[in-house]
C-alpha positions as protocol buffer text, in pm:
chain_id: "A"
residue {
  index: 1
  type: UNK
  ca { x: 2924 y: 2987 z: 8732 }
}
residue {
  index: 2
  type: UNK
  ca { x: 3079 y: 3290 z: 8566 }
}
residue {
  index: 3
  type: UNK
  ca { x: 2937 y: 3641 z: 8606 }
}
residue {
  index: 4
  type: UNK
  ca { x: 3014 y: 3966 z: 8424 }
}
residue {
  index: 5
  type: UNK
  ca { x: 3217 y: 4224 z: 8617 }
}
residue {
  index: 6
  type: UNK
  ca { x: 2934 y: 4478 z: 8616 }
}
residue {
  index: 7
  type: UNK
  ca { x: 2702 y: 4240 z: 8795 }
}
residue {
  index: 8
  type: UNK
  ca { x: 2970 y: 4146 z: 9045 }
}
residue {
  index: 9
  type: UNK
  ca { x: 3040 y: 4506 z: 9140 }
}
residue {
  index: 10
  type: UNK
  ca { x: 2673 y: 4564 z: 9213 }
}
residue {
  index: 11
  type: UNK
  ca { x: 2590 y: 4259 z: 9411 }
}
residue {
  index: 12
  type: UNK
  ca { x: 2745 y: 3918 z: 9398 }
}
residue {
  index: 13
  type: UNK
  ca { x: 2853 y: 3954 z: 9760 }
}
residue {
  index: 14
  type: UNK
  ca { x: 2492 y: 4020 z: 9861 }
}
residue {
  index: 15
  type: UNK
  ca { x: 2439 y: 3647 z: 9902 }
}
residue {
  index: 16
  type: UNK
  ca { x: 2690 y: 3647 z: 10187 }
}
residue {
  index: 17
  type: UNK
  ca { x: 2459 y: 3847 z: 10412 }
}
residue {
  index: 18
  type: UNK
  ca { x: 2258 y: 3539 z: 10507 }
}
residue {
  index: 19
  type: UNK
  ca { x: 2556 y: 3356 z: 10652 }
}
residue {
  index: 20
  type: UNK
  ca { x: 2621 y: 3351 z: 11025 }
}
residue {
  index: 21
  type: UNK
  ca { x: 2953 y: 3468 z: 11174 }
}
residue {
  index: 22
  type: UNK
  ca { x: 3216 y: 3196 z: 11207 }
}
residue {
  index: 23
  type: UNK
  ca { x: 3415 y: 3126 z: 11521 }
}
residue {
  index: 24
  type: UNK
  ca { x: 3787 y: 3197 z: 11541 }
}
residue {
  index: 25
  type: UNK
  ca { x: 4018 y: 2914 z: 11437 }
}
residue {
  index: 26
  type: UNK
  ca { x: 4291 y: 2783 z: 11665 }
}
residue {
  index: 27
  type: UNK
  ca { x: 4571 y: 2926 z: 11448 }
}
residue {
  index: 28
  type: UNK
  ca { x: 4623 y: 3270 z: 11295 }
}
residue {
  index: 29
  type: UNK
  ca { x: 4390 y: 3184 z: 11006 }
}
residue {
  index: 30
  type: UNK
  ca { x: 4071 y: 3314 z: 11163 }
}
residue {
  index: 31
  type: UNK
  ca { x: 3720 y: 3334 z: 11022 }
}
residue {
  index: 32
  type: UNK
  ca { x: 3539 y: 3661 z: 10956 }
}
residue {
  index: 33
  type: UNK
  ca { x: 3171 y: 3744 z: 10939 }
}
residue {
  index: 34
  type: UNK
  ca { x: 3098 y: 3705 z: 10564 }
}
residue {
  index: 35
  type: UNK
  ca { x: 2816 y: 3959 z: 10593 }
}
residue {
  index: 36
  type: UNK
  ca { x: 3086 y: 4222 z: 10648 }
}
residue {
  index: 37
  type: UNK
  ca { x: 3304 y: 4118 z: 10355 }
}
residue {
  index: 38
  type: UNK
  ca { x: 3191 y: 4259 z: 10022 }
}
residue {
  index: 39
  type: UNK
  ca { x: 3323 y: 4410 z: 9703 }
}
residue {
  index: 40
  type: UNK
  ca { x: 3312 y: 4789 z: 9690 }
}
residue {
  index: 41
  type: UNK
  ca { x: 3461 y: 4816 z: 9342 }
}
residue {
  index: 42
  type: UNK
  ca { x: 3695 y: 4662 z: 9088 }
}
residue {
  index: 43
  type: UNK
  ca { x: 3879 y: 4786 z: 8781 }
}
residue {
  index: 44
  type: UNK
  ca { x: 4108 y: 4594 z: 8548 }
}
residue {
  index: 45
  type: UNK
  ca { x: 4316 y: 4667 z: 8241 }
}
residue {
  index: 46
  type: UNK
  ca { x: 4591 y: 4507 z: 8039 }
}
residue {
  index: 47
  type: UNK
  ca { x: 4676 y: 4326 z: 7719 }
}
residue {
  index: 48
  type: UNK
  ca { x: 4533 y: 4003 z: 7859 }
}
residue {
  index: 49
  type: UNK
  ca { x: 4204 y: 4135 z: 7995 }
}
residue {
  index: 50
  type: UNK
  ca { x: 4006 y: 4347 z: 7758 }
}
residue {
  index: 51
  type: UNK
  ca { x: 3692 y: 4518 z: 7884 }
}
residue {
  index: 52
  type: UNK
  ca { x: 3422 y: 4260 z: 7950 }
}
residue {
  index: 53
  type: UNK
  ca { x: 3661 y: 3963 z: 7931 }
}
residue {
  index: 54
  type: UNK
  ca { x: 3704 y: 3897 z: 8304 }
}
residue {
  index: 55
  type: UNK
  ca { x: 3506 y: 3779 z: 8603 }
}
residue {
  index: 56
  type: UNK
  ca { x: 3575 y: 3751 z: 8976 }
}
residue {
  index: 57
  type: UNK
  ca { x: 3405 y: 3528 z: 9230 }
}
residue {
  index: 58
  type: UNK
  ca { x: 3469 y: 3428 z: 9591 }
}
residue {
  index: 59
  type: UNK
  ca { x: 3357 y: 3151 z: 9821 }
}
residue {
  index: 60
  type: UNK
  ca { x: 3106 y: 3215 z: 10096 }
}
residue {
  index: 61
  type: UNK
  ca { x: 3369 y: 3185 z: 10368 }
}
residue {
  index: 62
  type: UNK
  ca { x: 3592 y: 3448 z: 10199 }
}
residue {
  index: 63
  type: UNK
  ca { x: 3887 y: 3208 z: 10175 }
}
residue {
  index: 64
  type: UNK
  ca { x: 3907 y: 3165 z: 9795 }
}
residue {
  index: 65
  type: UNK
  ca { x: 3899 y: 3433 z: 9525 }
}
residue {
  index: 66
  type: UNK
  ca { x: 3881 y: 3326 z: 9158 }
}
residue {
  index: 67
  type: UNK
  ca { x: 3972 y: 3537 z: 8854 }
}
residue {
  index: 68
  type: UNK
  ca { x: 3877 y: 3413 z: 8510 }
}
residue {
  index: 69
  type: UNK
  ca { x: 3959 y: 3564 z: 8170 }
}
residue {
  index: 70
  type: UNK
  ca { x: 3835 y: 3459 z: 7828 }
}
residue {
  index: 71
  type: UNK
  ca { x: 4094 y: 3639 z: 7615 }
}
residue {
  index: 72
  type: UNK
  ca { x: 4422 y: 3576 z: 7798 }
}
residue {
  index: 73
  type: UNK
  ca { x: 4631 y: 3423 z: 7517 }
}
residue {
  index: 74
  type: UNK
  ca { x: 5008 y: 3462 z: 7464 }
}
residue {
  index: 75
  type: UNK
  ca { x: 5196 y: 3330 z: 7159 }
}
residue {
  index: 76
  type: UNK
  ca { x: 5550 y: 3317 z: 7026 }
}
residue {
  index: 77
  type: UNK
  ca { x: 5720 y: 3193 z: 6711 }
}
residue {
  index: 78
  type: UNK
  ca { x: 5791 y: 3277 z: 6348 }
}
residue {
  index: 79
  type: UNK
  ca { x: 5540 y: 3525 z: 6209 }
}
residue {
  index: 80
  type: UNK
  ca { x: 5398 y: 3611 z: 6552 }
}
residue {
  index: 81
  type: UNK
  ca { x: 5411 y: 3978 z: 6654 }
}
residue {
  index: 82
  type: UNK
  ca { x: 5663 y: 4050 z: 6932 }
}
residue {
  index: 83
  type: UNK
  ca { x: 5403 y: 4196 z: 7169 }
}
residue {
  index: 84
  type: UNK
  ca { x: 5201 y: 3873 z: 7160 }
}
residue {
  index: 85
  type: UNK
  ca { x: 5463 y: 3692 z: 7372 }
}
residue {
  index: 86
  type: UNK
  ca { x: 5363 y: 3874 z: 7690 }
}
residue {
  index: 87
  type: UNK
  ca { x: 5012 y: 3933 z: 7822 }
}
residue {
  index: 88
  type: UNK
  ca { x: 4920 y: 4086 z: 8155 }
}
residue {
  index: 89
  type: UNK
  ca { x: 4623 y: 4202 z: 8357 }
}
residue {
  index: 90
  type: UNK
  ca { x: 4634 y: 4453 z: 8641 }
}
residue {
  index: 91
  type: UNK
  ca { x: 4342 y: 4441 z: 8882 }
}
residue {
  index: 92
  type: UNK
  ca { x: 4252 y: 4697 z: 9146 }
}
residue {
  index: 93
  type: UNK
  ca { x: 4015 y: 4548 z: 9402 }
}
residue {
  index: 94
  type: UNK
  ca { x: 3845 y: 4743 z: 9679 }
}
residue {
  index: 95
  type: UNK
  ca { x: 3730 y: 4488 z: 9935 }
}
residue {
  index: 96
  type: UNK
  ca { x: 3539 y: 4597 z: 10242 }
}
residue {
  index: 97
  type: UNK
  ca { x: 3597 y: 4391 z: 10554 }
}
residue {
  index: 98
  type: UNK
  ca { x: 3544 y: 4443 z: 10929 }
}
residue {
  index: 99
  type: UNK
  ca { x: 3785 y: 4653 z: 11131 }
}
residue {
  index: 100
  type: UNK
  ca { x: 4036 y: 4466 z: 11339 }
}
residue {
  index: 101
  type: UNK
  ca { x: 4120 y: 4216 z: 11063 }
}
residue {
  index: 102
  type: UNK
  ca { x: 4387 y: 4174 z: 10797 }
}
residue {
  index: 103
  type: UNK
  ca { x: 4404 y: 3943 z: 10500 }
}
residue {
  index: 104
  type: UNK
  ca { x: 4672 y: 3808 z: 10268 }
}
residue {
  index: 105
  type: UNK
  ca { x: 4691 y: 3602 z: 9950 }
}
residue {
  index: 106
  type: UNK
  ca { x: 4913 y: 3306 z: 10031 }
}
residue {
  index: 107
  type: UNK
  ca { x: 4858 y: 3052 z: 9756 }
}
residue {
  index: 108
  type: UNK
  ca { x: 4764 y: 3045 z: 9389 }
}
residue {
  index: 109
  type: UNK
  ca { x: 4636 y: 2790 z: 9139 }
}
residue {
  index: 110
  type: UNK
  ca { x: 4667 y: 2841 z: 8764 }
}
residue {
  index: 111
  type: UNK
  ca { x: 4455 y: 2635 z: 8527 }
}
residue {
  index: 112
  type: UNK
  ca { x: 4460 y: 2648 z: 8149 }
}
residue {
  index: 113
  type: UNK
  ca { x: 4636 y: 2478 z: 7859 }
}
residue {
  index: 114
  type: UNK
  ca { x: 4957 y: 2521 z: 7663 }
}
residue {
  index: 115
  type: UNK
  ca { x: 5115 y: 2402 z: 7339 }
}
residue {
  index: 116
  type: UNK
  ca { x: 5491 y: 2457 z: 7361 }
}
residue {
  index: 117
  type: UNK
  ca { x: 5763 y: 2334 z: 7127 }
}
residue {
  index: 118
  type: UNK
  ca { x: 6097 y: 2217 z: 7263 }
}
residue {
  index: 119
  type: UNK
  ca { x: 6293 y: 2532 z: 7352 }
}
residue {
  index: 120
  type: UNK
  ca { x: 5989 y: 2738 z: 7456 }
}
residue {
  index: 121
  type: UNK
  ca { x: 5948 y: 2846 z: 7820 }
}
residue {
  index: 122
  type: UNK
  ca { x: 5631 y: 2997 z: 7964 }
}
residue {
  index: 123
  type: UNK
  ca { x: 5642 y: 3197 z: 8286 }
}
residue {
  index: 124
  type: UNK
  ca { x: 5322 y: 3248 z: 8484 }
}
residue {
  index: 125
  type: UNK
  ca { x: 5352 y: 3519 z: 8748 }
}
residue {
  index: 126
  type: UNK
  ca { x: 5127 y: 3702 z: 8988 }
}
residue {
  index: 127
  type: UNK
  ca { x: 5244 y: 4001 z: 9196 }
}
residue {
  index: 128
  type: UNK
  ca { x: 5024 y: 4166 z: 9456 }
}
residue {
  index: 129
  type: UNK
  ca { x: 5053 y: 4462 z: 9691 }
}
residue {
  index: 130
  type: UNK
  ca { x: 4829 y: 4700 z: 9880 }
}
residue {
  index: 131
  type: UNK
  ca { x: 4789 y: 5065 z: 9780 }
}
residue {
  index: 132
  type: UNK
  ca { x: 5040 y: 5284 z: 9960 }
}
residue {
  index: 133
  type: UNK
  ca { x: 5274 y: 4991 z: 10026 }
}
residue {
  index: 134
  type: UNK
  ca { x: 5441 y: 4936 z: 9688 }
}
residue {
  index: 135
  type: UNK
  ca { x: 5767 y: 4830 z: 9852 }
}
residue {
  index: 136
  type: UNK
  ca { x: 5586 y: 4540 z: 10021 }
}
residue {
  index: 137
  type: UNK
  ca { x: 5503 y: 4304 z: 9737 }
}
residue {
  index: 138
  type: UNK
  ca { x: 5457 y: 3930 z: 9712 }
}
residue {
  index: 139
  type: UNK
  ca { x: 5536 y: 3729 z: 9399 }
}
residue {
  index: 140
  type: UNK
  ca { x: 5401 y: 3387 z: 9305 }
}
residue {
  index: 141
  type: UNK
  ca { x: 5567 y: 3240 z: 8998 }
}
residue {
  index: 142
  type: UNK
  ca { x: 5599 y: 2915 z: 8807 }
}
residue {
  index: 143
  type: UNK
  ca { x: 5727 y: 2800 z: 8467 }
}
residue {
  index: 144
  type: UNK
  ca { x: 5635 y: 2549 z: 8199 }
}
residue {
  index: 145
  type: UNK
  ca { x: 5893 y: 2415 z: 7955 }
}
residue {
  index: 146
  type: UNK
  ca { x: 5839 y: 2255 z: 7615 }
}
residue {
  index: 147
  type: UNK
  ca { x: 5780 y: 2015 z: 7481 }
}
residue {
  index: 148
  type: UNK
  ca { x: 5444 y: 2056 z: 7649 }
}
residue {
  index: 149
  type: UNK
  ca { x: 5105 y: 1992 z: 7490 }
}
residue {
  index: 150
  type: UNK
  ca { x: 4843 y: 1959 z: 7757 }
}
residue {
  index: 151
  type: UNK
  ca { x: 4616 y: 2132 z: 8003 }
}
residue {
  index: 152
  type: UNK
  ca { x: 4771 y: 2217 z: 8338 }
}
residue {
  index: 153
  type: UNK
  ca { x: 4683 y: 2279 z: 8700 }
}
residue {
  index: 154
  type: UNK
  ca { x: 4967 y: 2444 z: 8894 }
}
residue {
  index: 155
  type: UNK
  ca { x: 4965 y: 2506 z: 9268 }
}
residue {
  index: 156
  type: UNK
  ca { x: 5204 y: 2757 z: 9431 }
}
residue {
  index: 157
  type: UNK
  ca { x: 5226 y: 2843 z: 9802 }
}
residue {
  index: 158
  type: UNK
  ca { x: 5413 y: 3138 z: 9952 }
}
residue {
  index: 159
  type: UNK
  ca { x: 5616 y: 3070 z: 10268 }
}
residue {
  index: 160
  type: UNK
  ca { x: 5477 y: 3257 z: 10571 }
}
residue {
  index: 161
  type: UNK
  ca { x: 5772 y: 3498 z: 10585 }
}
residue {
  index: 162
  type: UNK
  ca { x: 5679 y: 3620 z: 10234 }
}
residue {
  index: 163
  type: UNK
  ca { x: 5313 y: 3694 z: 10308 }
}
residue {
  index: 164
  type: UNK
  ca { x: 5201 y: 4054 z: 10262 }
}
residue {
  index: 165
  type: UNK
  ca { x: 4911 y: 4160 z: 10486 }
}
residue {
  index: 166
  type: UNK
  ca { x: 4658 y: 4436 z: 10433 }
}
residue {
  index: 167
  type: UNK
  ca { x: 4710 y: 4731 z: 10670 }
}
residue {
  index: 168
  type: UNK
  ca { x: 4519 y: 4748 z: 10997 }
}
residue {
  index: 169
  type: UNK
  ca { x: 4275 y: 5029 z: 11062 }
}
residue {
  index: 170
  type: UNK
  ca { x: 4119 y: 5076 z: 10718 }
}
residue {
  index: 171
  type: UNK
  ca { x: 4036 y: 4890 z: 10398 }
}
residue {
  index: 172
  type: UNK
  ca { x: 4265 y: 4972 z: 10107 }
}
residue {
  index: 173
  type: UNK
  ca { x: 4297 y: 4877 z: 9741 }
}
residue {
  index: 174
  type: UNK
  ca { x: 4448 y: 4539 z: 9659 }
}
residue {
  index: 175
  type: UNK
  ca { x: 4653 y: 4549 z: 9338 }
}
residue {
  index: 176
  type: UNK
  ca { x: 4719 y: 4224 z: 9150 }
}
residue {
  index: 177
  type: UNK
  ca { x: 4928 y: 4206 z: 8835 }
}
residue {
  index: 178
  type: UNK
  ca { x: 4903 y: 3871 z: 8658 }
}
residue {
  index: 179
  type: UNK
  ca { x: 5135 y: 3799 z: 8366 }
}
residue {
  index: 180
  type: UNK
  ca { x: 5207 y: 3525 z: 8116 }
}
residue {
  index: 181
  type: UNK
  ca { x: 5531 y: 3558 z: 7915 }
}
residue {
  index: 182
  type: UNK
  ca { x: 5699 y: 3332 z: 7660 }
}
residue {
  index: 183
  type: UNK
  ca { x: 6062 y: 3295 z: 7550 }
}
residue {
  index: 184
  type: UNK
  ca { x: 6207 y: 3069 z: 7282 }
}
residue {
  index: 185
  type: UNK
  ca { x: 6552 y: 2931 z: 7204 }
}
residue {
  index: 186
  type: UNK
  ca { x: 6583 y: 2865 z: 6915 }
}
residue {
  index: 187
  type: UNK
  ca { x: 6373 y: 3148 z: 6774 }
}
residue {
  index: 188
  type: UNK
  ca { x: 6211 y: 2907 z: 6530 }
}
residue {
  index: 189
  type: UNK
  ca { x: 6028 y: 2733 z: 6818 }
}
residue {
  index: 190
  type: UNK
  ca { x: 5660 y: 2816 z: 6863 }
}
residue {
  index: 191
  type: UNK
  ca { x: 5426 y: 2816 z: 7157 }
}
residue {
  index: 192
  type: UNK
  ca { x: 5084 y: 2928 z: 7274 }
}
residue {
  index: 193
  type: UNK
  ca { x: 4950 y: 2970 z: 7625 }
}
residue {
  index: 194
  type: UNK
  ca { x: 4676 y: 3005 z: 7754 }
}
residue {
  index: 195
  type: UNK
  ca { x: 4352 y: 2887 z: 7596 }
}
residue {
  index: 196
  type: UNK
  ca { x: 4031 y: 3091 z: 7603 }
}
residue {
  index: 197
  type: UNK
  ca { x: 3952 y: 3008 z: 7967 }
}
residue {
  index: 198
  type: UNK
  ca { x: 4249 y: 3113 z: 8183 }
}
residue {
  index: 199
  type: UNK
  ca { x: 4169 y: 3086 z: 8553 }
}
residue {
  index: 200
  type: UNK
  ca { x: 4364 y: 3203 z: 8858 }
}
residue {
  index: 201
  type: UNK
  ca { x: 4251 y: 3097 z: 9206 }
}
residue {
  index: 202
  type: UNK
  ca { x: 4390 y: 3270 z: 9516 }
}
residue {
  index: 203
  type: UNK
  ca { x: 4385 y: 3130 z: 9868 }
}
residue {
  index: 204
  type: UNK
  ca { x: 4305 y: 3394 z: 10132 }
}
residue {
  index: 205
  type: UNK
  ca { x: 4404 y: 3393 z: 10499 }
}
residue {
  index: 206
  type: UNK
  ca { x: 4261 y: 3623 z: 10767 }
}
residue {
  index: 207
  type: UNK
  ca { x: 4401 y: 3726 z: 11104 }
}
residue {
  index: 208
  type: UNK
  ca { x: 4321 y: 3974 z: 11377 }
}
residue {
  index: 209
  type: UNK
  ca { x: 4525 y: 4293 z: 11398 }
}
């Protein structure tokens, strides 16, 4: 189910308070008490996410975060304005979580649809970093090449040595910049991506500091 951002900021994490703490896993991907993980605030802006066009949800165990936009559409081709070939959305997420833990985004799933002529390439990219640590960024990226006329479900995983963890000691803002860009060769080729329901799903890992 999709919720408006305003409602999410006020209380969609409230449902987590009824869940019991989970025990620690055998590897570094530990479980946290979901009652202590909640959204303190979120802002977003960009050519692909107009005000009121986005929603964010998360699973009860705090391992999956989903972003969904209903106006994230990029196009290229004759007669299409140049600035329509690239759309982006920058999100600033303030997530509260218990002290002594860190989290990272380690995988991403894109779902949507595309209609690309031969010669058109679509790049889907997501970059994230934590406030105050701009030089420590992680990039997840994939491409689609025409001819392509279909829906898609793309799964990307970062290798462990590329994971970027939240700092220990205090919660800080998570910044995510998601971008869709198109290129064409020849310039007469046309393409459109994404449809009116672009969804990005992030896998989240937790560990103790």
